[in-house]
N, CA, C and O atoms as a Tripos MOL2 file, in Angstrom:
@<TRIPOS>MOLECULE
protein
  312   311    78     0     0
PROTEIN
NO_CHARGES

@<TRIPOS>ATOM
      1 N          -9.4300   28.2480   -9.9920 N.3       1 MET1
      2 CA         -8.2540   28.2100   -9.1520 C.3       1 MET1
      3 C          -7.0380   27.7930   -9.9840 C.2       1 MET1
      4 O          -7.1090   26.8460  -10.7670 O.2       1 MET1
      5 N          -5.9600   28.4860   -9.8130 N.am      2 VAL2
      6 CA         -4.7260   28.1770  -10.5360 C.3       2 VAL2
      7 C          -3.9030   27.2100   -9.7010 C.2       2 VAL2
      8 O          -3.6050   27.4850   -8.5390 O.2       2 VAL2
      9 N          -3.5300   26.0680  -10.2940 N.am      3 SER3
     10 CA         -2.7110   25.1280   -9.5530 C.3       3 SER3
     11 C          -1.2370   25.3900   -9.8030 C.2       3 SER3
     12 O          -0.8430   25.8350  -10.8810 O.2       3 SER3
     13 N          -0.4390   25.1110   -8.7990 N.am      4 ARG4
     14 CA          0.9960   25.3450   -8.9120 C.3       4 ARG4
     15 C           1.6280   24.2590   -9.7730 C.2       4 ARG4
     16 O           1.2170   23.0990   -9.7410 O.2       4 ARG4
     17 N           2.6360   24.6590  -10.5430 N.am      5 GLN5
     18 CA          3.3940   23.7250  -11.3630 C.3       5 GLN5
     19 C           4.8740   23.9310  -11.1020 C.2       5 GLN5
     20 O           5.3220   25.0530  -10.8660 O.2       5 GLN5
     21 N           5.6290   22.8440  -11.1460 N.am      6 LYS6
     22 CA          7.0680   22.8970  -10.9490 C.3       6 LYS6
     23 C           7.7260   21.9770  -11.9600 C.2       6 LYS6
     24 O           7.1320   20.9930  -12.4020 O.2       6 LYS6
     25 N           8.9700   22.3090  -12.3260 N.am      7 THR7
     26 CA          9.7490   21.4150  -13.1830 C.3       7 THR7
     27 C          10.8880   20.8490  -12.3600 C.2       7 THR7
     28 O          11.4850   21.5470  -11.5400 O.2       7 THR7
     29 N          11.1830   19.5800  -12.5830 N.am      8 GLY8
     30 CA         12.2430   18.9290  -11.8380 C.3       8 GLY8
     31 C          12.7570   17.7190  -12.5830 C.2       8 GLY8
     32 O          12.3210   17.4160  -13.6930 O.2       8 GLY8
     33 N          13.6940   17.0340  -11.9520 N.am      9 ILE9
     34 CA         14.3390   15.8740  -12.5540 C.3       9 ILE9
     35 C          13.9700   14.6380  -11.7470 C.2       9 ILE9
     36 O          14.0010   14.6540  -10.5170 O.2       9 ILE9
     37 N          13.6200   13.5610  -12.4560 N.am     10 VAL10
     38 CA         13.2460   12.3060  -11.8100 C.3      10 VAL10
     39 C          14.5090   11.6580  -11.2520 C.2      10 VAL10
     40 O          15.4790   11.4480  -11.9790 O.2      10 VAL10
     41 N          14.4920   11.3420   -9.9510 N.am     11 VAL11
     42 CA         15.6490   10.6920   -9.3350 C.3      11 VAL11
     43 C          15.3690    9.2340   -8.9860 C.2      11 VAL11
     44 O          16.3000    8.4680   -8.7380 O.2      11 VAL11
     45 N          14.0800    8.8400   -8.9640 N.am     12 SER12
     46 CA         13.7400    7.4510   -8.6890 C.3      12 SER12
     47 C          12.4130    7.1160   -9.3690 C.2      12 SER12
     48 O          11.4690    7.9060   -9.3520 O.2      12 SER12
     49 N          12.3650    5.9090   -9.9750 N.am     13 ASP13
     50 CA         11.1130    5.4550  -10.5850 C.3      13 ASP13
     51 C          10.7660    4.0480  -10.1080 C.2      13 ASP13
     52 O          10.1240    3.2900  -10.8370 O.2      13 ASP13
     53 N          11.1790    3.6930   -8.9060 N.am     14 LYS14
     54 CA         10.9810    2.3400   -8.4030 C.3      14 LYS14
     55 C           9.5860    2.0980   -7.8510 C.2      14 LYS14
     56 O           9.1910    0.9490   -7.6530 O.2      14 LYS14
     57 N           8.8360    3.1610   -7.6000 N.am     15 LEU15
     58 CA          7.4770    3.0020   -7.0920 C.3      15 LEU15
     59 C           6.5360    2.5900   -8.2120 C.2      15 LEU15
     60 O           6.7390    2.9560   -9.3700 O.2      15 LEU15
     61 N           5.5030    1.8260   -7.8650 N.am     16 ASP16
     62 CA          4.4660    1.5030   -8.8360 C.3      16 ASP16
     63 C           3.5100    2.6850   -8.9030 C.2      16 ASP16
     64 O           2.9210    3.0700   -7.8920 O.2      16 ASP16
     65 N           3.3550    3.2600  -10.0910 N.am     17 LYS17
     66 CA          2.5280    4.4500  -10.3290 C.3      17 LYS17
     67 C           3.0050    5.6530   -9.5250 C.2      17 LYS17
     68 O           2.1990    6.4630   -9.0670 O.2      17 LYS17
     69 N           4.3150    5.7630   -9.3590 N.am     18 GLY18
     70 CA          4.8590    6.9060   -8.6500 C.3      18 GLY18
     71 C           6.3220    7.1190   -8.9770 C.2      18 GLY18
     72 O           7.0370    6.1780   -9.3220 O.2      18 GLY18
     73 N           6.7660    8.3760   -8.8660 N.am     19 ILE19
     74 CA          8.1630    8.7290   -9.0780 C.3      19 ILE19
     75 C           8.5710    9.7380   -8.0130 C.2      19 ILE19
     76 O           7.7260   10.3640   -7.3730 O.2      19 ILE19
     77 N           9.8760    9.8840   -7.8360 N.am     20 VAL20
     78 CA         10.4170   10.8910   -6.9350 C.3      20 VAL20
     79 C          11.1060   11.9390   -7.7950 C.2      20 VAL20
     80 O          11.9720   11.6170   -8.6080 O.2      20 VAL20
     81 N          10.7140   13.2010   -7.6070 N.am     21 VAL21
     82 CA         11.2230   14.3020   -8.4200 C.3      21 VAL21
     83 C          11.9450   15.2900   -7.5170 C.2      21 VAL21
     84 O          11.4250   15.6700   -6.4680 O.2      21 VAL21
     85 N          13.1480   15.7090   -7.9210 N.am     22 THR22
     86 CA         13.8950   16.7370   -7.2100 C.3      22 THR22
     87 C          13.7390   18.0570   -7.9440 C.2      22 THR22
     88 O          13.9940   18.1520   -9.1440 O.2      22 THR22
     89 N          13.3110   19.0850   -7.1940 N.am     23 VAL23
     90 CA         13.1340   20.4260   -7.7500 C.3      23 VAL23
     91 C          14.1920   21.3270   -7.1270 C.2      23 VAL23
     92 O          14.2390   21.4850   -5.9070 O.2      23 VAL23
     93 N          15.0470   21.9210   -7.9690 N.am     24 ASP24
     94 CA         16.0930   22.8290   -7.4980 C.3      24 ASP24
     95 C          15.6220   24.2700   -7.6480 C.2      24 ASP24
     96 O          15.0970   24.6560   -8.6920 O.2      24 ASP24
     97 N          15.8150   25.0560   -6.6020 N.am     25 THR25
     98 CA         15.4740   26.4810   -6.6620 C.3      25 THR25
     99 C          16.6970   27.2910   -6.2720 C.2      25 THR25
    100 O          17.5080   26.8620   -5.4510 O.2      25 THR25
    101 N          16.8180   28.4680   -6.8720 N.am     26 ARG26
    102 CA         17.9160   29.3780   -6.5560 C.3      26 ARG26
    103 C          17.3080   30.6640   -6.0290 C.2      26 ARG26
    104 O          16.3000   31.1480   -6.5450 O.2      26 ARG26
    105 N          17.9360   31.2150   -4.9920 N.am     27 TYR27
    106 CA         17.4300   32.4460   -4.4070 C.3      27 TYR27
    107 C          18.5910   33.2760   -3.8930 C.2      27 TYR27
    108 O          19.6930   32.7650   -3.6930 O.2      27 TYR27
    109 N          18.3390   34.5400   -3.6830 N.am     28 LYS28
    110 CA         19.3530   35.4550   -3.1940 C.3      28 LYS28
    111 C          19.2290   35.5660   -1.6770 C.2      28 LYS28
    112 O          18.1320   35.7790   -1.1610 O.2      28 LYS28
    113 N          20.3360   35.4230   -0.9650 N.am     29 HIS29
    114 CA         20.3320   35.5400    0.4880 C.3      29 HIS29
    115 C          19.9110   36.9580    0.8810 C.2      29 HIS29
    116 O          20.3820   37.9350    0.2980 O.2      29 HIS29
    117 N          19.0270   37.0620    1.8680 N.am     30 ARG30
    118 CA         18.4680   38.3700    2.2170 C.3      30 ARG30
    119 C          19.5140   39.3520    2.7310 C.2      30 ARG30
    120 O          19.4620   40.5360    2.3970 O.2      30 ARG30
    121 N          20.4520   38.8840    3.5310 N.am     31 LEU31
    122 CA         21.4340   39.7870    4.1310 C.3      31 LEU31
    123 C          22.6850   39.9420    3.2770 C.2      31 LEU31
    124 O          23.1480   41.0590    3.0490 O.2      31 LEU31
    125 N          23.2340   38.8270    2.8050 N.am     32 TYR32
    126 CA         24.5320   38.8680    2.1430 C.3      32 TYR32
    127 C          24.4460   38.9870    0.6230 C.2      32 TYR32
    128 O          25.4420   39.3380   -0.0090 O.2      32 TYR32
    129 N          23.3110   38.7130    0.0240 N.am     33 GLY33
    130 CA         23.1500   38.8650   -1.4050 C.3      33 GLY33
    131 C          23.7150   37.7330   -2.2390 C.2      33 GLY33
    132 O          23.6610   37.7880   -3.4680 O.2      33 GLY33
    133 N          24.2570   36.7060   -1.5970 N.am     34 LYS34
    134 CA         24.8360   35.5870   -2.3320 C.3      34 LYS34
    135 C          23.7210   34.7190   -2.9350 C.2      34 LYS34
    136 O          22.6820   34.5080   -2.3090 O.2      34 LYS34
    137 N          23.9500   34.2240   -4.1480 N.am     35 ILE35
    138 CA         22.9980   33.3180   -4.7770 C.3      35 ILE35
    139 C          23.1860   31.9370   -4.1630 C.2      35 ILE35
    140 O          24.2810   31.3750   -4.1800 O.2      35 ILE35
    141 N          22.1040   31.4050   -3.6260 N.am     36 MET36
    142 CA         22.1620   30.1070   -2.9540 C.3      36 MET36
    143 C          21.1960   29.1550   -3.6350 C.2      36 MET36
    144 O          20.2810   29.5860   -4.3370 O.2      36 MET36
    145 N          21.3960   27.8750   -3.4310 N.am     37 GLY37
    146 CA         20.5270   26.8690   -4.0310 C.3      37 GLY37
    147 C          19.9020   25.9880   -2.9800 C.2      37 GLY37
    148 O          20.4770   25.7460   -1.9190 O.2      37 GLY37
    149 N          18.7150   25.5120   -3.2910 N.am     38 LYS38
    150 CA         17.9940   24.6200   -2.3930 C.3      38 LYS38
    151 C          17.3090   23.5750   -3.2570 C.2      38 LYS38
    152 O          16.8440   23.8840   -4.3540 O.2      38 LYS38
    153 N          17.2430   22.3510   -2.7780 N.am     39 SER39
    154 CA         16.5400   21.3210   -3.5210 C.3      39 SER39
    155 C          15.5430   20.6330   -2.6050 C.2      39 SER39
    156 O          15.7680   20.5010   -1.4020 O.2      39 SER39
    157 N          14.4410   20.2000   -3.1950 N.am     40 LYS40
    158 CA         13.4030   19.5210   -2.4410 C.3      40 LYS40
    159 C          12.9010   18.3530   -3.2640 C.2      40 LYS40
    160 O          12.8130   18.4360   -4.4890 O.2      40 LYS40
    161 N          12.5700   17.2540   -2.5780 N.am     41 ARG41
    162 CA         12.0860   16.0530   -3.2480 C.3      41 ARG41
    163 C          10.5810   15.9310   -3.0560 C.2      41 ARG41
    164 O          10.0590   16.1540   -1.9640 O.2      41 ARG41
    165 N           9.8940   15.5730   -4.1340 N.am     42 TYR42
    166 CA          8.4480   15.3980   -4.1020 C.3      42 TYR42
    167 C           8.1000   14.0000   -4.5890 C.2      42 TYR42
    168 O           8.6930   13.5120   -5.5500 O.2      42 TYR42
    169 N           7.1370   13.3500   -3.9300 N.am     43 LEU43
    170 CA          6.5690   12.1130   -4.4470 C.3      43 LEU43
    171 C           5.4520   12.4930   -5.4020 C.2      43 LEU43
    172 O           4.5410   13.2390   -5.0420 O.2      43 LEU43
    173 N           5.5280   11.9770   -6.6230 N.am     44 VAL44
    174 CA          4.6160   12.3830   -7.6910 C.3      44 VAL44
    175 C           3.8660   11.1570   -8.1980 C.2      44 VAL44
    176 O           4.4570   10.0980   -8.4100 O.2      44 VAL44
    177 N           2.5610   11.3120   -8.3900 N.am     45 HIS45
    178 CA          1.7300   10.2400   -8.9390 C.3      45 HIS45
    179 C           1.9400   10.1630  -10.4480 C.2      45 HIS45
    180 O           1.7950   11.1570  -11.1590 O.2      45 HIS45
    181 N           2.2860    8.9670  -10.9250 N.am     46 ASP46
    182 CA          2.5600    8.7350  -12.3480 C.3      46 ASP46
    183 C           1.7660    7.5000  -12.7780 C.2      46 ASP46
    184 O           2.3170    6.3990  -12.7810 O.2      46 ASP46
    185 N           0.4850    7.6500  -13.1420 N.am     47 PRO47
    186 CA         -0.3650    6.4790  -13.3870 C.3      47 PRO47
    187 C           0.0820    5.5840  -14.5400 C.2      47 PRO47
    188 O          -0.1520    4.3760  -14.4940 O.2      47 PRO47
    189 N           0.7190    6.1390  -15.5750 N.am     48 GLU48
    190 CA          1.1570    5.3130  -16.7090 C.3      48 GLU48
    191 C           2.6270    4.9120  -16.6230 C.2      48 GLU48
    192 O           3.1400    4.2900  -17.5530 O.2      48 GLU48
    193 N           3.3140    5.2470  -15.5440 N.am     49 ASN49
    194 CA          4.7410    4.9430  -15.3740 C.3      49 ASN49
    195 C           5.5650    5.4930  -16.5330 C.2      49 ASN49
    196 O           6.3940    4.7780  -17.0960 O.2      49 ASN49
    197 N           5.3440    6.7630  -16.8950 N.am     50 LEU50
    198 CA          6.0570    7.3950  -18.0050 C.3      50 LEU50
    199 C           7.4220    7.9370  -17.6010 C.2      50 LEU50
    200 O           8.3460    7.9280  -18.4140 O.2      50 LEU50
    201 N           7.5700    8.4020  -16.3800 N.am     51 GLY51
    202 CA          8.8170    9.0290  -15.9450 C.3      51 GLY51
    203 C           9.9160    8.0210  -15.6910 C.2      51 GLY51
    204 O           9.7110    7.0220  -15.0030 O.2      51 GLY51
    205 N          11.0810    8.2890  -16.2490 N.am     52 LYS52
    206 CA         12.2630    7.4520  -16.0300 C.3      52 LYS52
    207 C          13.3560    8.2980  -15.3930 C.2      52 LYS52
    208 O          13.3200    9.5250  -15.4870 O.2      52 LYS52
    209 N          14.3150    7.6680  -14.7570 N.am     53 VAL53
    210 CA         15.3910    8.3780  -14.0630 C.3      53 VAL53
    211 C          16.1380    9.2720  -15.0480 C.2      53 VAL53
    212 O          16.5480    8.8190  -16.1170 O.2      53 VAL53
    213 N          16.3140   10.5460  -14.6860 N.am     54 GLY54
    214 CA         17.0210   11.4920  -15.5180 C.3      54 GLY54
    215 C          16.1140   12.3600  -16.3790 C.2      54 GLY54
    216 O          16.5790   13.3460  -16.9500 O.2      54 GLY54
    217 N          14.8450   12.0220  -16.4880 N.am     55 ASP55
    218 CA         13.9110   12.8280  -17.2800 C.3      55 ASP55
    219 C          13.5990   14.1440  -16.5770 C.2      55 ASP55
    220 O          13.5280   14.2030  -15.3500 O.2      55 ASP55
    221 N          13.4140   15.2020  -17.3720 N.am     56 MET56
    222 CA         12.9200   16.4630  -16.8320 C.3      56 MET56
    223 C          11.4050   16.4610  -17.0130 C.2      56 MET56
    224 O          10.9060   16.2460  -18.1180 O.2      56 MET56
    225 N          10.6790   16.7000  -15.9260 N.am     57 VAL57
    226 CA          9.2270   16.5780  -15.9610 C.3      57 VAL57
    227 C           8.5590   17.8310  -15.4090 C.2      57 VAL57
    228 O           9.1590   18.5990  -14.6560 O.2      57 VAL57
    229 N           7.3090   18.0160  -15.8000 N.am     58 LEU58
    230 CA          6.4620   19.0810  -15.2780 C.3      58 LEU58
    231 C           5.4360   18.4230  -14.3720 C.2      58 LEU58
    232 O           4.7080   17.5290  -14.8030 O.2      58 LEU58
    233 N           5.3710   18.8620  -13.1050 N.am     59 VAL59
    234 CA          4.4250   18.3010  -12.1510 C.3      59 VAL59
    235 C           3.4600   19.3870  -11.7070 C.2      59 VAL59
    236 O           3.7890   20.5730  -11.7100 O.2      59 VAL59
    237 N           2.2610   18.9580  -11.3240 N.am     60 GLU60
    238 CA          1.2180   19.9000  -10.9420 C.3      60 GLU60
    239 C           0.6450   19.4890   -9.5860 C.2      60 GLU60
    240 O           0.5010   18.3020   -9.2910 O.2      60 GLU60
    241 N           0.3270   20.4780   -8.7810 N.am     61 GLU61
    242 CA         -0.2560   20.2190   -7.4760 C.3      61 GLU61
    243 C          -1.6350   19.5830   -7.6480 C.2      61 GLU61
    244 O          -2.3790   19.9320   -8.5650 O.2      61 GLU61
    245 N          -1.9690   18.6420   -6.7550 N.am     62 HIS62
    246 CA         -3.2010   17.8780   -6.8690 C.3      62 HIS62
    247 C          -3.7130   17.5950   -5.4690 C.2      62 HIS62
    248 O          -2.9770   17.7430   -4.4930 O.2      62 HIS62
    249 N          -4.9560   17.1930   -5.3690 N.am     63 LYS63
    250 CA         -5.4600   16.8180   -4.0470 C.3      63 LYS63
    251 C          -4.7080   15.5760   -3.5670 C.2      63 LYS63
    252 O          -4.1770   14.8370   -4.3960 O.2      63 LYS63
    253 N          -4.6440   15.3220   -2.2600 N.am     64 PRO64
    254 CA         -3.8730   14.1890   -1.7490 C.3      64 PRO64
    255 C          -4.3220   12.8580   -2.3650 C.2      64 PRO64
    256 O          -5.5050   12.5190   -2.3750 O.2      64 PRO64
    257 N          -3.3280   12.1170   -2.8800 N.am     65 ILE65
    258 CA         -3.5910   10.8270   -3.5070 C.3      65 ILE65
    259 C          -3.2680    9.7080   -2.5320 C.2      65 ILE65
    260 O          -3.9430    8.6790   -2.5080 O.2      65 ILE65
    261 N          -2.2230    9.9170   -1.7210 N.am     66 SER66
    262 CA         -1.8730    8.9690   -0.6700 C.3      66 SER66
    263 C          -1.3060    9.7860    0.4870 C.2      66 SER66
    264 O          -1.4580   11.0070    0.5240 O.2      66 SER66
    265 N          -0.6610    9.1180    1.4190 N.am     67 ALA67
    266 CA         -0.1580    9.8160    2.6030 C.3      67 ALA67
    267 C           0.8710   10.8880    2.2710 C.2      67 ALA67
    268 O           0.9230   11.9190    2.9420 O.2      67 ALA67
    269 N           1.7000   10.6620    1.2350 N.am     68 LYS68
    270 CA          2.7530   11.6190    0.8960 C.3      68 LYS68
    271 C           2.6310   12.2080   -0.5020 C.2      68 LYS68
    272 O           3.3100   13.1900   -0.8010 O.2      68 LYS68
    273 N           1.8020   11.6520   -1.3630 N.am     69 LYS69
    274 CA          1.6880   12.1380   -2.7450 C.3      69 LYS69
    275 C           0.6870   13.2810   -2.8270 C.2      69 LYS69
    276 O          -0.5040   13.0920   -2.5810 O.2      69 LYS69
    277 N           1.1800   14.4790   -3.1790 N.am     70 ARG70
    278 CA          0.3430   15.6640   -3.3760 C.3      70 ARG70
    279 C           0.5410   16.2540   -4.7620 C.2      70 ARG70
    280 O          -0.0020   17.3200   -5.0510 O.2      70 ARG70
    281 N           1.3020   15.5950   -5.6260 N.am     71 TRP71
    282 CA          1.6260   16.1090   -6.9540 C.3      71 TRP71
    283 C           1.3230   15.0360   -7.9790 C.2      71 TRP71
    284 O           1.3670   13.8440   -7.6720 O.2      71 TRP71
    285 N           1.0120   15.4610   -9.2110 N.am     72 ILE72
    286 CA          0.7130   14.5270  -10.2930 C.3      72 ILE72
    287 C           1.5480   14.9100  -11.5160 C.2      72 ILE72
    288 O           1.7770   16.0910  -11.7770 O.2      72 ILE72
    289 N           1.9960   13.9050  -12.2560 N.am     73 LEU73
    290 CA          2.8140   14.1540  -13.4500 C.3      73 LEU73
    291 C           1.9510   14.7430  -14.5420 C.2      73 LEU73
    292 O           0.9090   14.1900  -14.8930 O.2      73 LEU73
    293 N           2.3970   15.8830  -15.0860 N.am     74 LYS74
    294 CA          1.6690   16.5560  -16.1610 C.3      74 LYS74
    295 C           2.2480   16.1230  -17.5190 C.2      74 LYS74
    296 O           1.5320   15.5630  -18.3490 O.2      74 LYS74
    297 N           3.5490   16.3840  -17.7440 N.am     75 THR75
    298 CA          4.2030   15.9950  -18.9920 C.3      75 THR75
    299 C           5.6590   15.6720  -18.7320 C.2      75 THR75
    300 O           6.2430   16.1150  -17.7420 O.2      75 THR75
    301 N           6.2400   14.8920  -19.6380 N.am     76 VAL76
    302 CA          7.6810   14.6300  -19.6370 C.3      76 VAL76
    303 C           8.2810   15.5980  -20.6460 C.2      76 VAL76
    304 O           7.9390   15.5460  -21.8270 O.2      76 VAL76
    305 N           9.1750   16.4850  -20.1970 N.am     77 LEU77
    306 CA          9.7450   17.5070  -21.0760 C.3      77 LEU77
    307 C          10.9250   16.9750  -21.8700 C.2      77 LEU77
    308 O          11.0040   17.2130  -23.0750 O.2      77 LEU77
    309 N          11.8410   16.2620  -21.2340 N.am     78 LYS78
    310 CA         13.0120   15.7040  -21.9150 C.3      78 LYS78
    311 C          13.2680   14.2930  -21.4130 C.2      78 LYS78
    312 O          14.2120   13.6410  -21.8600 O.2      78 LYS78
@<TRIPOS>BOND
     1     1     2 1
     2     2     3 1
     3     3     4 2
     4     3     5 am
     5     5     6 1
     6     6     7 1
     7     7     8 2
     8     7     9 am
     9     9    10 1
    10    10    11 1
    11    11    12 2
    12    11    13 am
    13    13    14 1
    14    14    15 1
    15    15    16 2
    16    15    17 am
    17    17    18 1
    18    18    19 1
    19    19    20 2
    20    19    21 am
    21    21    22 1
    22    22    23 1
    23    23    24 2
    24    23    25 am
    25    25    26 1
    26    26    27 1
    27    27    28 2
    28    27    29 am
    29    29    30 1
    30    30    31 1
    31    31    32 2
    32    31    33 am
    33    33    34 1
    34    34    35 1
    35    35    36 2
    36    35    37 am
    37    37    38 1
    38    38    39 1
    39    39    40 2
    40    39    41 am
    41    41    42 1
    42    42    43 1
    43    43    44 2
    44    43    45 am
    45    45    46 1
    46    46    47 1
    47    47    48 2
    48    47    49 am
    49    49    50 1
    50    50    51 1
    51    51    52 2
    52    51    53 am
    53    53    54 1
    54    54    55 1
    55    55    56 2
    56    55    57 am
    57    57    58 1
    58    58    59 1
    59    59    60 2
    60    59    61 am
    61    61    62 1
    62    62    63 1
    63    63    64 2
    64    63    65 am
    65    65    66 1
    66    66    67 1
    67    67    68 2
    68    67    69 am
    69    69    70 1
    70    70    71 1
    71    71    72 2
    72    71    73 am
    73    73    74 1
    74    74    75 1
    75    75    76 2
    76    75    77 am
    77    77    78 1
    78    78    79 1
    79    79    80 2
    80    79    81 am
    81    81    82 1
    82    82    83 1
    83    83    84 2
    84    83    85 am
    85    85    86 1
    86    86    87 1
    87    87    88 2
    88    87    89 am
    89    89    90 1
    90    90    91 1
    91    91    92 2
    92    91    93 am
    93    93    94 1
    94    94    95 1
    95    95    96 2
    96    95    97 am
    97    97    98 1
    98    98    99 1
    99    99   100 2
   100    99   101 am
   101   101   102 1
   102   102   103 1
   103   103   104 2
   104   103   105 am
   105   105   106 1
   106   106   107 1
   107   107   108 2
   108   107   109 am
   109   109   110 1
   110   110   111 1
   111   111   112 2
   112   111   113 am
   113   113   114 1
   114   114   115 1
   115   115   116 2
   116   115   117 am
   117   117   118 1
   118   118   119 1
   119   119   120 2
   120   119   121 am
   121   121   122 1
   122   122   123 1
   123   123   124 2
   124   123   125 am
   125   125   126 1
   126   126   127 1
   127   127   128 2
   128   127   129 am
   129   129   130 1
   130   130   131 1
   131   131   132 2
   132   131   133 am
   133   133   134 1
   134   134   135 1
   135   135   136 2
   136   135   137 am
   137   137   138 1
   138   138   139 1
   139   139   140 2
   140   139   141 am
   141   141   142 1
   142   142   143 1
   143   143   144 2
   144   143   145 am
   145   145   146 1
   146   146   147 1
   147   147   148 2
   148   147   149 am
   149   149   150 1
   150   150   151 1
   151   151   152 2
   152   151   153 am
   153   153   154 1
   154   154   155 1
   155   155   156 2
   156   155   157 am
   157   157   158 1
   158   158   159 1
   159   159   160 2
   160   159   161 am
   161   161   162 1
   162   162   163 1
   163   163   164 2
   164   163   165 am
   165   165   166 1
   166   166   167 1
   167   167   168 2
   168   167   169 am
   169   169   170 1
   170   170   171 1
   171   171   172 2
   172   171   173 am
   173   173   174 1
   174   174   175 1
   175   175   176 2
   176   175   177 am
   177   177   178 1
   178   178   179 1
   179   179   180 2
   180   179   181 am
   181   181   182 1
   182   182   183 1
   183   183   184 2
   184   183   185 am
   185   185   186 1
   186   186   187 1
   187   187   188 2
   188   187   189 am
   189   189   190 1
   190   190   191 1
   191   191   192 2
   192   191   193 am
   193   193   194 1
   194   194   195 1
   195   195   196 2
   196   195   197 am
   197   197   198 1
   198   198   199 1
   199   199   200 2
   200   199   201 am
   201   201   202 1
   202   202   203 1
   203   203   204 2
   204   203   205 am
   205   205   206 1
   206   206   207 1
   207   207   208 2
   208   207   209 am
   209   209   210 1
   210   210   211 1
   211   211   212 2
   212   211   213 am
   213   213   214 1
   214   214   215 1
   215   215   216 2
   216   215   217 am
   217   217   218 1
   218   218   219 1
   219   219   220 2
   220   219   221 am
   221   221   222 1
   222   222   223 1
   223   223   224 2
   224   223   225 am
   225   225   226 1
   226   226   227 1
   227   227   228 2
   228   227   229 am
   229   229   230 1
   230   230   231 1
   231   231   232 2
   232   231   233 am
   233   233   234 1
   234   234   235 1
   235   235   236 2
   236   235   237 am
   237   237   238 1
   238   238   239 1
   239   239   240 2
   240   239   241 am
   241   241   242 1
   242   242   243 1
   243   243   244 2
   244   243   245 am
   245   245   246 1
   246   246   247 1
   247   247   248 2
   248   247   249 am
   249   249   250 1
   250   250   251 1
   251   251   252 2
   252   251   253 am
   253   253   254 1
   254   254   255 1
   255   255   256 2
   256   255   257 am
   257   257   258 1
   258   258   259 1
   259   259   260 2
   260   259   261 am
   261   261   262 1
   262   262   263 1
   263   263   264 2
   264   263   265 am
   265   265   266 1
   266   266   267 1
   267   267   268 2
   268   267   269 am
   269   269   270 1
   270   270   271 1
   271   271   272 2
   272   271   273 am
   273   273   274 1
   274   274   275 1
   275   275   276 2
   276   275   277 am
   277   277   278 1
   278   278   279 1
   279   279   280 2
   280   279   281 am
   281   281   282 1
   282   282   283 1
   283   283   284 2
   284   283   285 am
   285   285   286 1
   286   286   287 1
   287   287   288 2
   288   287   289 am
   289   289   290 1
   290   290   291 1
   291   291   292 2
   292   291   293 am
   293   293   294 1
   294   294   295 1
   295   295   296 2
   296   295   297 am
   297   297   298 1
   298   298   299 1
   299   299   300 2
   300   299   301 am
   301   301   302 1
   302   302   303 1
   303   303   304 2
   304   303   305 am
   305   305   306 1
   306   306   307 1
   307   307   308 2
   308   307   309 am
   309   309   310 1
   310   310   311 1
   311   311   312 2
@<TRIPOS>SUBSTRUCTURE
     1 MET1         2 RESIDUE 1 A MET
     2 VAL2         6 RESIDUE 1 A VAL
     3 SER3        10 RESIDUE 1 A SER
     4 ARG4        14 RESIDUE 1 A ARG
     5 GLN5        18 RESIDUE 1 A GLN
     6 LYS6        22 RESIDUE 1 A LYS
     7 THR7        26 RESIDUE 1 A THR
     8 GLY8        30 RESIDUE 1 A GLY
     9 ILE9        34 RESIDUE 1 A ILE
    10 VAL10       38 RESIDUE 1 A VAL
    11 VAL11       42 RESIDUE 1 A VAL
    12 SER12       46 RESIDUE 1 A SER
    13 ASP13       50 RESIDUE 1 A ASP
    14 LYS14       54 RESIDUE 1 A LYS
    15 LEU15       58 RESIDUE 1 A LEU
    16 ASP16       62 RESIDUE 1 A ASP
    17 LYS17       66 RESIDUE 1 A LYS
    18 GLY18       70 RESIDUE 1 A GLY
    19 ILE19       74 RESIDUE 1 A ILE
    20 VAL20       78 RESIDUE 1 A VAL
    21 VAL21       82 RESIDUE 1 A VAL
    22 THR22       86 RESIDUE 1 A THR
    23 VAL23       90 RESIDUE 1 A VAL
    24 ASP24       94 RESIDUE 1 A ASP
    25 THR25       98 RESIDUE 1 A THR
    26 ARG26      102 RESIDUE 1 A ARG
    27 TYR27      106 RESIDUE 1 A TYR
    28 LYS28      110 RESIDUE 1 A LYS
    29 HIS29      114 RESIDUE 1 A HIS
    30 ARG30      118 RESIDUE 1 A ARG
    31 LEU31      122 RESIDUE 1 A LEU
    32 TYR32      126 RESIDUE 1 A TYR
    33 GLY33      130 RESIDUE 1 A GLY
    34 LYS34      134 RESIDUE 1 A LYS
    35 ILE35      138 RESIDUE 1 A ILE
    36 MET36      142 RESIDUE 1 A MET
    37 GLY37      146 RESIDUE 1 A GLY
    38 LYS38      150 RESIDUE 1 A LYS
    39 SER39      154 RESIDUE 1 A SER
    40 LYS40      158 RESIDUE 1 A LYS
    41 ARG41      162 RESIDUE 1 A ARG
    42 TYR42      166 RESIDUE 1 A TYR
    43 LEU43      170 RESIDUE 1 A LEU
    44 VAL44      174 RESIDUE 1 A VAL
    45 HIS45      178 RESIDUE 1 A HIS
    46 ASP46      182 RESIDUE 1 A ASP
    47 PRO47      186 RESIDUE 1 A PRO
    48 GLU48      190 RESIDUE 1 A GLU
    49 ASN49      194 RESIDUE 1 A ASN
    50 LEU50      198 RESIDUE 1 A LEU
    51 GLY51      202 RESIDUE 1 A GLY
    52 LYS52      206 RESIDUE 1 A LYS
    53 VAL53      210 RESIDUE 1 A VAL
    54 GLY54      214 RESIDUE 1 A GLY
    55 ASP55      218 RESIDUE 1 A ASP
    56 MET56      222 RESIDUE 1 A MET
    57 VAL57      226 RESIDUE 1 A VAL
    58 LEU58      230 RESIDUE 1 A LEU
    59 VAL59      234 RESIDUE 1 A VAL
    60 GLU60      238 RESIDUE 1 A GLU
    61 GLU61      242 RESIDUE 1 A GLU
    62 HIS62      246 RESIDUE 1 A HIS
    63 LYS63      250 RESIDUE 1 A LYS
    64 PRO64      254 RESIDUE 1 A PRO
    65 ILE65      258 RESIDUE 1 A ILE
    66 SER66      262 RESIDUE 1 A SER
    67 ALA67      266 RESIDUE 1 A ALA
    68 LYS68      270 RESIDUE 1 A LYS
    69 LYS69      274 RESIDUE 1 A LYS
    70 ARG70      278 RESIDUE 1 A ARG
    71 TRP71      282 RESIDUE 1 A TRP
    72 ILE72      286 RESIDUE 1 A ILE
    73 LEU73      290 RESIDUE 1 A LEU
    74 LYS74      294 RESIDUE 1 A LYS
    75 THR75      298 RESIDUE 1 A THR
    76 VAL76      302 RESIDUE 1 A VAL
    77 LEU77      306 RESIDUE 1 A LEU
    78 LYS78      310 RESIDUE 1 A LYS
């Protein structure tokens, strides 16, 4: 099974073993054709507390770790 991966920017690292990552996506409006943007926040499991605010990270889908955490930190890109 192929797991989904997303890249995003860490916006909060105040959780113990967790970070909040914002993923921005751009898409074309179906009717008008205008390029639009959407952002979504994910709670990500970070067991070693590697992610810091402003880092670009790669996250991967994972089985539920807690009530809201469904993603796990794969690598810190920048």
